[in-house]
mmCIF entry with sequence, helices, sheets and N, C-alpha, C, O atoms, coordinates in Angstrom:
data_MODEL
# 
_entry.id   MODEL 
# 
_entity.id                         1 
_entity.type                       polymer 
_entity.pdbx_number_of_molecules   1 
# 
_entity_poly.entity_id                      1 
_entity_poly.type                           'polypeptide(L)' 
_entity_poly.nstd_linkage                   no 
_entity_poly.nstd_monomer                   no 
_entity_poly.pdbx_seq_one_letter_code       
;(UNK)(UNK)(UNK)(UNK)(UNK)(UNK)(UNK)(UNK)(UNK)(UNK)(UNK)(UNK)(UNK)(UNK)(UNK)(UNK)
(UNK)(UNK)(UNK)(UNK)(UNK)(UNK)(UNK)(UNK)(UNK)(UNK)(UNK)(UNK)(UNK)(UNK)(UNK)(UNK)
(UNK)(UNK)(UNK)(UNK)(UNK)(UNK)(UNK)(UNK)(UNK)(UNK)(UNK)(UNK)(UNK)(UNK)(UNK)(UNK)
(UNK)(UNK)
;
_entity_poly.pdbx_seq_one_letter_code_can   XXXXXXXXXXXXXXXXXXXXXXXXXXXXXXXXXXXXXXXXXXXXXXXXXX 
_entity_poly.pdbx_strand_id                 A 
# 
loop_
_entity_poly_seq.entity_id 
_entity_poly_seq.num 
_entity_poly_seq.mon_id 
_entity_poly_seq.hetero 
1 1  UNK n 
1 2  UNK n 
1 3  UNK n 
1 4  UNK n 
1 5  UNK n 
1 6  UNK n 
1 7  UNK n 
1 8  UNK n 
1 9  UNK n 
1 10 UNK n 
1 11 UNK n 
1 12 UNK n 
1 13 UNK n 
1 14 UNK n 
1 15 UNK n 
1 16 UNK n 
1 17 UNK n 
1 18 UNK n 
1 19 UNK n 
1 20 UNK n 
1 21 UNK n 
1 22 UNK n 
1 23 UNK n 
1 24 UNK n 
1 25 UNK n 
1 26 UNK n 
1 27 UNK n 
1 28 UNK n 
1 29 UNK n 
1 30 UNK n 
1 31 UNK n 
1 32 UNK n 
1 33 UNK n 
1 34 UNK n 
1 35 UNK n 
1 36 UNK n 
1 37 UNK n 
1 38 UNK n 
1 39 UNK n 
1 40 UNK n 
1 41 UNK n 
1 42 UNK n 
1 43 UNK n 
1 44 UNK n 
1 45 UNK n 
1 46 UNK n 
1 47 UNK n 
1 48 UNK n 
1 49 UNK n 
1 50 UNK n 
# 
_struct_asym.id          A 
_struct_asym.entity_id   1 
# 
_struct_conf.conf_type_id            HELX_P 
_struct_conf.id                      HELX_P1 
_struct_conf.pdbx_PDB_helix_id       AA1 
_struct_conf.beg_label_comp_id       UNK 
_struct_conf.beg_label_asym_id       A 
_struct_conf.beg_label_seq_id        15 
_struct_conf.pdbx_beg_PDB_ins_code   ? 
_struct_conf.end_label_comp_id       UNK 
_struct_conf.end_label_asym_id       A 
_struct_conf.end_label_seq_id        29 
_struct_conf.pdbx_end_PDB_ins_code   ? 
_struct_conf.beg_auth_comp_id        UNK 
_struct_conf.beg_auth_asym_id        A 
_struct_conf.beg_auth_seq_id         15 
_struct_conf.end_auth_comp_id        UNK 
_struct_conf.end_auth_asym_id        A 
_struct_conf.end_auth_seq_id         29 
_struct_conf.pdbx_PDB_helix_class    1 
_struct_conf.details                 ? 
_struct_conf.pdbx_PDB_helix_length   15 
# 
_struct_conf_type.id          HELX_P 
_struct_conf_type.criteria    ? 
_struct_conf_type.reference   ? 
# 
_struct_sheet.id               AA1 
_struct_sheet.type             ? 
_struct_sheet.number_strands   2 
_struct_sheet.details          ? 
# 
_struct_sheet_order.sheet_id     AA1 
_struct_sheet_order.range_id_1   1 
_struct_sheet_order.range_id_2   2 
_struct_sheet_order.offset       ? 
_struct_sheet_order.sense        parallel 
# 
loop_
_struct_sheet_range.sheet_id 
_struct_sheet_range.id 
_struct_sheet_range.beg_label_comp_id 
_struct_sheet_range.beg_label_asym_id 
_struct_sheet_range.beg_label_seq_id 
_struct_sheet_range.pdbx_beg_PDB_ins_code 
_struct_sheet_range.end_label_comp_id 
_struct_sheet_range.end_label_asym_id 
_struct_sheet_range.end_label_seq_id 
_struct_sheet_range.pdbx_end_PDB_ins_code 
_struct_sheet_range.beg_auth_comp_id 
_struct_sheet_range.beg_auth_asym_id 
_struct_sheet_range.beg_auth_seq_id 
_struct_sheet_range.end_auth_comp_id 
_struct_sheet_range.end_auth_asym_id 
_struct_sheet_range.end_auth_seq_id 
AA1 1 UNK A 2  ? UNK A 7  ? UNK A 2  UNK A 7  
AA1 2 UNK A 33 ? UNK A 38 ? UNK A 33 UNK A 38 
# 
loop_
_atom_site.group_PDB 
_atom_site.id 
_atom_site.type_symbol 
_atom_site.label_atom_id 
_atom_site.label_alt_id 
_atom_site.label_comp_id 
_atom_site.label_asym_id 
_atom_site.label_entity_id 
_atom_site.label_seq_id 
_atom_site.pdbx_PDB_ins_code 
_atom_site.Cartn_x 
_atom_site.Cartn_y 
_atom_site.Cartn_z 
_atom_site.occupancy 
_atom_site.B_iso_or_equiv 
_atom_site.pdbx_formal_charge 
_atom_site.auth_seq_id 
_atom_site.auth_comp_id 
_atom_site.auth_asym_id 
_atom_site.auth_atom_id 
_atom_site.pdbx_PDB_model_num 
ATOM 1   N N  . UNK A 1 1  ? 37.764 112.631 -70.126 1.00 0.00 ? 1  UNK A N  1 
ATOM 2   C CA . UNK A 1 1  ? 37.579 114.039 -70.333 1.00 0.00 ? 1  UNK A CA 1 
ATOM 3   C C  . UNK A 1 1  ? 38.395 114.809 -69.325 1.00 0.00 ? 1  UNK A C  1 
ATOM 4   O O  . UNK A 1 1  ? 38.406 114.462 -68.144 1.00 0.00 ? 1  UNK A O  1 
ATOM 5   N N  . UNK A 1 2  ? 39.030 115.773 -69.734 1.00 0.00 ? 2  UNK A N  1 
ATOM 6   C CA . UNK A 1 2  ? 39.838 116.723 -68.820 1.00 0.00 ? 2  UNK A CA 1 
ATOM 7   C C  . UNK A 1 2  ? 38.905 117.841 -68.337 1.00 0.00 ? 2  UNK A C  1 
ATOM 8   O O  . UNK A 1 2  ? 38.228 118.463 -69.156 1.00 0.00 ? 2  UNK A O  1 
ATOM 9   N N  . UNK A 1 3  ? 38.856 118.099 -67.067 1.00 0.00 ? 3  UNK A N  1 
ATOM 10  C CA . UNK A 1 3  ? 37.931 119.021 -66.444 1.00 0.00 ? 3  UNK A CA 1 
ATOM 11  C C  . UNK A 1 3  ? 38.671 119.998 -65.537 1.00 0.00 ? 3  UNK A C  1 
ATOM 12  O O  . UNK A 1 3  ? 39.478 119.532 -64.733 1.00 0.00 ? 3  UNK A O  1 
ATOM 13  N N  . UNK A 1 4  ? 38.484 121.201 -65.592 1.00 0.00 ? 4  UNK A N  1 
ATOM 14  C CA . UNK A 1 4  ? 39.057 122.263 -64.615 1.00 0.00 ? 4  UNK A CA 1 
ATOM 15  C C  . UNK A 1 4  ? 37.947 122.791 -63.783 1.00 0.00 ? 4  UNK A C  1 
ATOM 16  O O  . UNK A 1 4  ? 36.922 123.256 -64.282 1.00 0.00 ? 4  UNK A O  1 
ATOM 17  N N  . UNK A 1 5  ? 38.180 122.708 -62.420 1.00 0.00 ? 5  UNK A N  1 
ATOM 18  C CA . UNK A 1 5  ? 37.321 123.284 -61.451 1.00 0.00 ? 5  UNK A CA 1 
ATOM 19  C C  . UNK A 1 5  ? 38.044 124.544 -60.904 1.00 0.00 ? 5  UNK A C  1 
ATOM 20  O O  . UNK A 1 5  ? 39.132 124.414 -60.343 1.00 0.00 ? 5  UNK A O  1 
ATOM 21  N N  . UNK A 1 6  ? 37.494 125.697 -61.046 1.00 0.00 ? 6  UNK A N  1 
ATOM 22  C CA . UNK A 1 6  ? 38.139 126.811 -60.507 1.00 0.00 ? 6  UNK A CA 1 
ATOM 23  C C  . UNK A 1 6  ? 37.290 127.377 -59.375 1.00 0.00 ? 6  UNK A C  1 
ATOM 24  O O  . UNK A 1 6  ? 36.102 127.659 -59.531 1.00 0.00 ? 6  UNK A O  1 
ATOM 25  N N  . UNK A 1 7  ? 37.943 127.531 -58.243 1.00 0.00 ? 7  UNK A N  1 
ATOM 26  C CA . UNK A 1 7  ? 37.298 128.049 -57.073 1.00 0.00 ? 7  UNK A CA 1 
ATOM 27  C C  . UNK A 1 7  ? 37.831 129.353 -56.576 1.00 0.00 ? 7  UNK A C  1 
ATOM 28  O O  . UNK A 1 7  ? 39.042 129.524 -56.435 1.00 0.00 ? 7  UNK A O  1 
ATOM 29  N N  . UNK A 1 8  ? 36.925 130.297 -56.302 1.00 0.00 ? 8  UNK A N  1 
ATOM 30  C CA . UNK A 1 8  ? 37.457 131.611 -55.883 1.00 0.00 ? 8  UNK A CA 1 
ATOM 31  C C  . UNK A 1 8  ? 36.631 132.099 -54.657 1.00 0.00 ? 8  UNK A C  1 
ATOM 32  O O  . UNK A 1 8  ? 35.772 132.975 -54.758 1.00 0.00 ? 8  UNK A O  1 
ATOM 33  N N  . UNK A 1 9  ? 36.941 131.492 -53.528 1.00 0.00 ? 9  UNK A N  1 
ATOM 34  C CA . UNK A 1 9  ? 36.313 131.830 -52.281 1.00 0.00 ? 9  UNK A CA 1 
ATOM 35  C C  . UNK A 1 9  ? 37.420 131.800 -51.155 1.00 0.00 ? 9  UNK A C  1 
ATOM 36  O O  . UNK A 1 9  ? 38.246 130.891 -51.072 1.00 0.00 ? 9  UNK A O  1 
ATOM 37  N N  . UNK A 1 10 ? 37.357 132.928 -50.259 1.00 0.00 ? 10 UNK A N  1 
ATOM 38  C CA . UNK A 1 10 ? 38.463 133.053 -49.288 1.00 0.00 ? 10 UNK A CA 1 
ATOM 39  C C  . UNK A 1 10 ? 38.279 132.096 -48.063 1.00 0.00 ? 10 UNK A C  1 
ATOM 40  O O  . UNK A 1 10 ? 39.249 131.840 -47.350 1.00 0.00 ? 10 UNK A O  1 
ATOM 41  N N  . UNK A 1 11 ? 37.161 131.615 -47.836 1.00 0.00 ? 11 UNK A N  1 
ATOM 42  C CA . UNK A 1 11 ? 36.980 130.696 -46.601 1.00 0.00 ? 11 UNK A CA 1 
ATOM 43  C C  . UNK A 1 11 ? 36.999 129.247 -46.935 1.00 0.00 ? 11 UNK A C  1 
ATOM 44  O O  . UNK A 1 11 ? 36.041 128.749 -47.526 1.00 0.00 ? 11 UNK A O  1 
ATOM 45  N N  . UNK A 1 12 ? 38.083 128.510 -46.574 1.00 0.00 ? 12 UNK A N  1 
ATOM 46  C CA . UNK A 1 12 ? 38.193 127.197 -46.926 1.00 0.00 ? 12 UNK A CA 1 
ATOM 47  C C  . UNK A 1 12 ? 37.139 126.346 -46.292 1.00 0.00 ? 12 UNK A C  1 
ATOM 48  O O  . UNK A 1 12 ? 37.010 125.191 -46.698 1.00 0.00 ? 12 UNK A O  1 
ATOM 49  N N  . UNK A 1 13 ? 36.344 126.821 -45.301 1.00 0.00 ? 13 UNK A N  1 
ATOM 50  C CA . UNK A 1 13 ? 35.192 125.944 -44.734 1.00 0.00 ? 13 UNK A CA 1 
ATOM 51  C C  . UNK A 1 13 ? 33.886 126.389 -45.404 1.00 0.00 ? 13 UNK A C  1 
ATOM 52  O O  . UNK A 1 13 ? 32.812 126.013 -44.933 1.00 0.00 ? 13 UNK A O  1 
ATOM 53  N N  . UNK A 1 14 ? 33.936 127.109 -46.396 1.00 0.00 ? 14 UNK A N  1 
ATOM 54  C CA . UNK A 1 14 ? 32.713 127.497 -47.131 1.00 0.00 ? 14 UNK A CA 1 
ATOM 55  C C  . UNK A 1 14 ? 31.927 126.372 -47.839 1.00 0.00 ? 14 UNK A C  1 
ATOM 56  O O  . UNK A 1 14 ? 32.447 125.300 -48.149 1.00 0.00 ? 14 UNK A O  1 
ATOM 57  N N  . UNK A 1 15 ? 30.641 126.691 -48.073 1.00 0.00 ? 15 UNK A N  1 
ATOM 58  C CA . UNK A 1 15 ? 29.810 125.816 -48.882 1.00 0.00 ? 15 UNK A CA 1 
ATOM 59  C C  . UNK A 1 15 ? 30.367 125.682 -50.270 1.00 0.00 ? 15 UNK A C  1 
ATOM 60  O O  . UNK A 1 15 ? 30.280 124.602 -50.855 1.00 0.00 ? 15 UNK A O  1 
ATOM 61  N N  . UNK A 1 16 ? 30.961 126.775 -50.851 1.00 0.00 ? 16 UNK A N  1 
ATOM 62  C CA . UNK A 1 16 ? 31.570 126.638 -52.152 1.00 0.00 ? 16 UNK A CA 1 
ATOM 63  C C  . UNK A 1 16 ? 32.689 125.684 -52.249 1.00 0.00 ? 16 UNK A C  1 
ATOM 64  O O  . UNK A 1 16 ? 32.809 124.983 -53.253 1.00 0.00 ? 16 UNK A O  1 
ATOM 65  N N  . UNK A 1 17 ? 33.567 125.615 -51.197 1.00 0.00 ? 17 UNK A N  1 
ATOM 66  C CA . UNK A 1 17 ? 34.572 124.622 -51.214 1.00 0.00 ? 17 UNK A CA 1 
ATOM 67  C C  . UNK A 1 17 ? 34.003 123.288 -51.088 1.00 0.00 ? 17 UNK A C  1 
ATOM 68  O O  . UNK A 1 17 ? 34.507 122.394 -51.768 1.00 0.00 ? 17 UNK A O  1 
ATOM 69  N N  . UNK A 1 18 ? 32.981 123.010 -50.281 1.00 0.00 ? 18 UNK A N  1 
ATOM 70  C CA . UNK A 1 18 ? 32.397 121.713 -50.232 1.00 0.00 ? 18 UNK A CA 1 
ATOM 71  C C  . UNK A 1 18 ? 31.816 121.298 -51.598 1.00 0.00 ? 18 UNK A C  1 
ATOM 72  O O  . UNK A 1 18 ? 31.994 120.153 -52.014 1.00 0.00 ? 18 UNK A O  1 
ATOM 73  N N  . UNK A 1 19 ? 31.140 122.194 -52.284 1.00 0.00 ? 19 UNK A N  1 
ATOM 74  C CA . UNK A 1 19 ? 30.606 121.865 -53.535 1.00 0.00 ? 19 UNK A CA 1 
ATOM 75  C C  . UNK A 1 19 ? 31.839 121.573 -54.609 1.00 0.00 ? 19 UNK A C  1 
ATOM 76  O O  . UNK A 1 19 ? 31.747 120.658 -55.426 1.00 0.00 ? 19 UNK A O  1 
ATOM 77  N N  . UNK A 1 20 ? 32.765 122.263 -54.546 1.00 0.00 ? 20 UNK A N  1 
ATOM 78  C CA . UNK A 1 20 ? 33.914 122.022 -55.490 1.00 0.00 ? 20 UNK A CA 1 
ATOM 79  C C  . UNK A 1 20 ? 34.545 120.690 -55.145 1.00 0.00 ? 20 UNK A C  1 
ATOM 80  O O  . UNK A 1 20 ? 34.879 119.951 -56.071 1.00 0.00 ? 20 UNK A O  1 
ATOM 81  N N  . UNK A 1 21 ? 34.729 120.336 -53.932 1.00 0.00 ? 21 UNK A N  1 
ATOM 82  C CA . UNK A 1 21 ? 35.301 119.086 -53.578 1.00 0.00 ? 21 UNK A CA 1 
ATOM 83  C C  . UNK A 1 21 ? 34.337 117.958 -53.974 1.00 0.00 ? 21 UNK A C  1 
ATOM 84  O O  . UNK A 1 21 ? 34.800 116.939 -54.486 1.00 0.00 ? 21 UNK A O  1 
ATOM 85  N N  . UNK A 1 22 ? 33.071 118.085 -53.771 1.00 0.00 ? 22 UNK A N  1 
ATOM 86  C CA . UNK A 1 22 ? 32.144 117.056 -54.051 1.00 0.00 ? 22 UNK A CA 1 
ATOM 87  C C  . UNK A 1 22 ? 32.055 116.824 -55.630 1.00 0.00 ? 22 UNK A C  1 
ATOM 88  O O  . UNK A 1 22 ? 32.000 115.700 -56.130 1.00 0.00 ? 22 UNK A O  1 
ATOM 89  N N  . UNK A 1 23 ? 32.046 117.965 -56.325 1.00 0.00 ? 23 UNK A N  1 
ATOM 90  C CA . UNK A 1 23 ? 32.006 117.891 -57.789 1.00 0.00 ? 23 UNK A CA 1 
ATOM 91  C C  . UNK A 1 23 ? 33.212 117.176 -58.358 1.00 0.00 ? 23 UNK A C  1 
ATOM 92  O O  . UNK A 1 23 ? 33.059 116.334 -59.243 1.00 0.00 ? 23 UNK A O  1 
ATOM 93  N N  . UNK A 1 24 ? 34.482 117.504 -57.851 1.00 0.00 ? 24 UNK A N  1 
ATOM 94  C CA . UNK A 1 24 ? 35.748 116.955 -58.342 1.00 0.00 ? 24 UNK A CA 1 
ATOM 95  C C  . UNK A 1 24 ? 35.756 115.455 -57.977 1.00 0.00 ? 24 UNK A C  1 
ATOM 96  O O  . UNK A 1 24 ? 36.180 114.609 -58.764 1.00 0.00 ? 24 UNK A O  1 
ATOM 97  N N  . UNK A 1 25 ? 35.300 115.176 -56.823 1.00 0.00 ? 25 UNK A N  1 
ATOM 98  C CA . UNK A 1 25 ? 35.268 113.689 -56.431 1.00 0.00 ? 25 UNK A CA 1 
ATOM 99  C C  . UNK A 1 25 ? 34.307 112.949 -57.241 1.00 0.00 ? 25 UNK A C  1 
ATOM 100 O O  . UNK A 1 25 ? 34.666 111.826 -57.595 1.00 0.00 ? 25 UNK A O  1 
ATOM 101 N N  . UNK A 1 26 ? 33.173 113.353 -57.598 1.00 0.00 ? 26 UNK A N  1 
ATOM 102 C CA . UNK A 1 26 ? 32.226 112.742 -58.371 1.00 0.00 ? 26 UNK A CA 1 
ATOM 103 C C  . UNK A 1 26 ? 32.763 112.574 -59.829 1.00 0.00 ? 26 UNK A C  1 
ATOM 104 O O  . UNK A 1 26 ? 32.626 111.533 -60.470 1.00 0.00 ? 26 UNK A O  1 
ATOM 105 N N  . UNK A 1 27 ? 33.357 113.642 -60.270 1.00 0.00 ? 27 UNK A N  1 
ATOM 106 C CA . UNK A 1 27 ? 33.881 113.520 -61.688 1.00 0.00 ? 27 UNK A CA 1 
ATOM 107 C C  . UNK A 1 27 ? 35.014 112.527 -61.798 1.00 0.00 ? 27 UNK A C  1 
ATOM 108 O O  . UNK A 1 27 ? 35.113 111.809 -62.792 1.00 0.00 ? 27 UNK A O  1 
ATOM 109 N N  . UNK A 1 28 ? 35.843 112.476 -60.825 1.00 0.00 ? 28 UNK A N  1 
ATOM 110 C CA . UNK A 1 28 ? 36.891 111.554 -60.801 1.00 0.00 ? 28 UNK A CA 1 
ATOM 111 C C  . UNK A 1 28 ? 36.413 110.105 -60.687 1.00 0.00 ? 28 UNK A C  1 
ATOM 112 O O  . UNK A 1 28 ? 36.968 109.200 -61.310 1.00 0.00 ? 28 UNK A O  1 
ATOM 113 N N  . UNK A 1 29 ? 35.356 109.907 -59.866 1.00 0.00 ? 29 UNK A N  1 
ATOM 114 C CA . UNK A 1 29 ? 34.759 108.527 -59.775 1.00 0.00 ? 29 UNK A CA 1 
ATOM 115 C C  . UNK A 1 29 ? 34.221 108.131 -61.098 1.00 0.00 ? 29 UNK A C  1 
ATOM 116 O O  . UNK A 1 29 ? 34.106 106.931 -61.344 1.00 0.00 ? 29 UNK A O  1 
ATOM 117 N N  . UNK A 1 30 ? 33.881 109.019 -61.969 1.00 0.00 ? 30 UNK A N  1 
ATOM 118 C CA . UNK A 1 30 ? 33.254 108.741 -63.296 1.00 0.00 ? 30 UNK A CA 1 
ATOM 119 C C  . UNK A 1 30 ? 34.384 108.493 -64.355 1.00 0.00 ? 30 UNK A C  1 
ATOM 120 O O  . UNK A 1 30 ? 34.156 108.198 -65.529 1.00 0.00 ? 30 UNK A O  1 
ATOM 121 N N  . UNK A 1 31 ? 35.581 108.643 -63.823 1.00 0.00 ? 31 UNK A N  1 
ATOM 122 C CA . UNK A 1 31 ? 36.819 108.400 -64.789 1.00 0.00 ? 31 UNK A CA 1 
ATOM 123 C C  . UNK A 1 31 ? 37.323 109.599 -65.422 1.00 0.00 ? 31 UNK A C  1 
ATOM 124 O O  . UNK A 1 31 ? 38.125 109.469 -66.347 1.00 0.00 ? 31 UNK A O  1 
ATOM 125 N N  . UNK A 1 32 ? 36.929 110.841 -65.016 1.00 0.00 ? 32 UNK A N  1 
ATOM 126 C CA . UNK A 1 32 ? 37.418 112.039 -65.641 1.00 0.00 ? 32 UNK A CA 1 
ATOM 127 C C  . UNK A 1 32 ? 38.744 112.446 -64.994 1.00 0.00 ? 32 UNK A C  1 
ATOM 128 O O  . UNK A 1 32 ? 39.011 112.094 -63.845 1.00 0.00 ? 32 UNK A O  1 
ATOM 129 N N  . UNK A 1 33 ? 39.562 113.177 -65.723 1.00 0.00 ? 33 UNK A N  1 
ATOM 130 C CA . UNK A 1 33 ? 40.780 113.780 -65.180 1.00 0.00 ? 33 UNK A CA 1 
ATOM 131 C C  . UNK A 1 33 ? 40.418 115.125 -64.695 1.00 0.00 ? 33 UNK A C  1 
ATOM 132 O O  . UNK A 1 33 ? 39.974 115.944 -65.499 1.00 0.00 ? 33 UNK A O  1 
ATOM 133 N N  . UNK A 1 34 ? 40.570 115.427 -63.444 1.00 0.00 ? 34 UNK A N  1 
ATOM 134 C CA . UNK A 1 34 ? 40.106 116.782 -62.882 1.00 0.00 ? 34 UNK A CA 1 
ATOM 135 C C  . UNK A 1 34 ? 41.270 117.458 -62.255 1.00 0.00 ? 34 UNK A C  1 
ATOM 136 O O  . UNK A 1 34 ? 42.040 116.880 -61.489 1.00 0.00 ? 34 UNK A O  1 
ATOM 137 N N  . UNK A 1 35 ? 41.374 118.719 -62.611 1.00 0.00 ? 35 UNK A N  1 
ATOM 138 C CA . UNK A 1 35 ? 42.286 119.630 -62.001 1.00 0.00 ? 35 UNK A CA 1 
ATOM 139 C C  . UNK A 1 35 ? 41.552 120.730 -61.272 1.00 0.00 ? 35 UNK A C  1 
ATOM 140 O O  . UNK A 1 35 ? 40.687 121.394 -61.843 1.00 0.00 ? 35 UNK A O  1 
ATOM 141 N N  . UNK A 1 36 ? 41.910 120.932 -59.956 1.00 0.00 ? 36 UNK A N  1 
ATOM 142 C CA . UNK A 1 36 ? 41.138 121.942 -59.138 1.00 0.00 ? 36 UNK A CA 1 
ATOM 143 C C  . UNK A 1 36 ? 42.128 123.191 -58.863 1.00 0.00 ? 36 UNK A C  1 
ATOM 144 O O  . UNK A 1 36 ? 43.238 122.965 -58.383 1.00 0.00 ? 36 UNK A O  1 
ATOM 145 N N  . UNK A 1 37 ? 41.765 124.365 -59.134 1.00 0.00 ? 37 UNK A N  1 
ATOM 146 C CA . UNK A 1 37 ? 42.486 125.571 -58.836 1.00 0.00 ? 37 UNK A CA 1 
ATOM 147 C C  . UNK A 1 37 ? 41.709 126.389 -57.797 1.00 0.00 ? 37 UNK A C  1 
ATOM 148 O O  . UNK A 1 37 ? 40.600 126.853 -58.061 1.00 0.00 ? 37 UNK A O  1 
ATOM 149 N N  . UNK A 1 38 ? 42.292 126.553 -56.645 1.00 0.00 ? 38 UNK A N  1 
ATOM 150 C CA . UNK A 1 38 ? 41.715 127.400 -55.587 1.00 0.00 ? 38 UNK A CA 1 
ATOM 151 C C  . UNK A 1 38 ? 42.577 128.748 -55.704 1.00 0.00 ? 38 UNK A C  1 
ATOM 152 O O  . UNK A 1 38 ? 43.739 128.833 -55.306 1.00 0.00 ? 38 UNK A O  1 
ATOM 153 N N  . UNK A 1 39 ? 41.881 129.752 -56.280 1.00 0.00 ? 39 UNK A N  1 
ATOM 154 C CA . UNK A 1 39 ? 42.571 130.998 -56.596 1.00 0.00 ? 39 UNK A CA 1 
ATOM 155 C C  . UNK A 1 39 ? 43.081 131.674 -55.385 1.00 0.00 ? 39 UNK A C  1 
ATOM 156 O O  . UNK A 1 39 ? 44.168 132.249 -55.440 1.00 0.00 ? 39 UNK A O  1 
ATOM 157 N N  . UNK A 1 40 ? 42.338 131.650 -54.218 1.00 0.00 ? 40 UNK A N  1 
ATOM 158 C CA . UNK A 1 40 ? 42.795 132.274 -53.052 1.00 0.00 ? 40 UNK A CA 1 
ATOM 159 C C  . UNK A 1 40 ? 44.018 131.607 -52.458 1.00 0.00 ? 40 UNK A C  1 
ATOM 160 O O  . UNK A 1 40 ? 44.943 132.273 -51.993 1.00 0.00 ? 40 UNK A O  1 
ATOM 161 N N  . UNK A 1 41 ? 44.012 130.337 -52.478 1.00 0.00 ? 41 UNK A N  1 
ATOM 162 C CA . UNK A 1 41 ? 45.067 129.597 -51.924 1.00 0.00 ? 41 UNK A CA 1 
ATOM 163 C C  . UNK A 1 41 ? 46.335 129.760 -52.698 1.00 0.00 ? 41 UNK A C  1 
ATOM 164 O O  . UNK A 1 41 ? 47.423 129.776 -52.122 1.00 0.00 ? 41 UNK A O  1 
ATOM 165 N N  . UNK A 1 42 ? 46.213 129.885 -54.024 1.00 0.00 ? 42 UNK A N  1 
ATOM 166 C CA . UNK A 1 42 ? 47.296 130.061 -54.944 1.00 0.00 ? 42 UNK A CA 1 
ATOM 167 C C  . UNK A 1 42 ? 47.806 131.564 -54.961 1.00 0.00 ? 42 UNK A C  1 
ATOM 168 O O  . UNK A 1 42 ? 48.817 131.900 -55.577 1.00 0.00 ? 42 UNK A O  1 
ATOM 169 N N  . UNK A 1 43 ? 47.050 132.402 -54.260 1.00 0.00 ? 43 UNK A N  1 
ATOM 170 C CA . UNK A 1 43 ? 47.557 133.911 -54.209 1.00 0.00 ? 43 UNK A CA 1 
ATOM 171 C C  . UNK A 1 43 ? 47.319 134.638 -55.457 1.00 0.00 ? 43 UNK A C  1 
ATOM 172 O O  . UNK A 1 43 ? 48.000 135.624 -55.741 1.00 0.00 ? 43 UNK A O  1 
ATOM 173 N N  . UNK A 1 44 ? 46.335 134.178 -56.258 1.00 0.00 ? 44 UNK A N  1 
ATOM 174 C CA . UNK A 1 44 ? 45.943 134.843 -57.534 1.00 0.00 ? 44 UNK A CA 1 
ATOM 175 C C  . UNK A 1 44 ? 45.620 136.381 -57.311 1.00 0.00 ? 44 UNK A C  1 
ATOM 176 O O  . UNK A 1 44 ? 44.758 136.690 -56.488 1.00 0.00 ? 44 UNK A O  1 
ATOM 177 N N  . UNK A 1 45 ? 46.261 137.289 -57.989 1.00 0.00 ? 45 UNK A N  1 
ATOM 178 C CA . UNK A 1 45 ? 45.868 138.657 -57.905 1.00 0.00 ? 45 UNK A CA 1 
ATOM 179 C C  . UNK A 1 45 ? 45.151 139.060 -59.169 1.00 0.00 ? 45 UNK A C  1 
ATOM 180 O O  . UNK A 1 45 ? 45.751 139.112 -60.243 1.00 0.00 ? 45 UNK A O  1 
ATOM 181 N N  . UNK A 1 46 ? 43.780 139.367 -59.037 1.00 0.00 ? 46 UNK A N  1 
ATOM 182 C CA . UNK A 1 46 ? 43.037 139.689 -60.173 1.00 0.00 ? 46 UNK A CA 1 
ATOM 183 C C  . UNK A 1 46 ? 43.355 140.941 -60.850 1.00 0.00 ? 46 UNK A C  1 
ATOM 184 O O  . UNK A 1 46 ? 42.938 141.129 -61.993 1.00 0.00 ? 46 UNK A O  1 
ATOM 185 N N  . UNK A 1 47 ? 44.073 141.828 -60.231 1.00 0.00 ? 47 UNK A N  1 
ATOM 186 C CA . UNK A 1 47 ? 44.407 143.158 -60.732 1.00 0.00 ? 47 UNK A CA 1 
ATOM 187 C C  . UNK A 1 47 ? 45.817 143.087 -61.421 1.00 0.00 ? 47 UNK A C  1 
ATOM 188 O O  . UNK A 1 47 ? 46.867 142.969 -60.789 1.00 0.00 ? 47 UNK A O  1 
ATOM 189 N N  . UNK A 1 48 ? 45.732 143.166 -62.690 1.00 0.00 ? 48 UNK A N  1 
ATOM 190 C CA . UNK A 1 48 ? 46.953 143.108 -63.481 1.00 0.00 ? 48 UNK A CA 1 
ATOM 191 C C  . UNK A 1 48 ? 47.835 144.416 -63.458 1.00 0.00 ? 48 UNK A C  1 
ATOM 192 O O  . UNK A 1 48 ? 47.263 145.494 -63.625 1.00 0.00 ? 48 UNK A O  1 
ATOM 193 N N  . UNK A 1 49 ? 49.006 144.383 -63.288 1.00 0.00 ? 49 UNK A N  1 
ATOM 194 C CA . UNK A 1 49 ? 49.784 145.722 -63.370 1.00 0.00 ? 49 UNK A CA 1 
ATOM 195 C C  . UNK A 1 49 ? 49.858 146.199 -64.747 1.00 0.00 ? 49 UNK A C  1 
ATOM 196 O O  . UNK A 1 49 ? 49.722 145.443 -65.709 1.00 0.00 ? 49 UNK A O  1 
ATOM 197 N N  . UNK A 1 50 ? 50.092 147.567 -64.852 1.00 0.00 ? 50 UNK A N  1 
ATOM 198 C CA . UNK A 1 50 ? 50.239 148.092 -66.190 1.00 0.00 ? 50 UNK A CA 1 
ATOM 199 C C  . UNK A 1 50 ? 51.403 147.599 -66.931 1.00 0.00 ? 50 UNK A C  1 
ATOM 200 O O  . UNK A 1 50 ? 51.614 147.988 -68.080 1.00 0.00 ? 50 UNK A O  1 
# 
């Protein structure tokens, strides 16, 4: 199964990052294909221009 984990937290040392990493690791160990997107690291701008 293909799974997408989307993370949107500015602090890389946060509990949210730890949960995302643990979830992605566990899913990969179960044989799933996992993609992780860290929106802050990718510079995602949630405000779309007109």
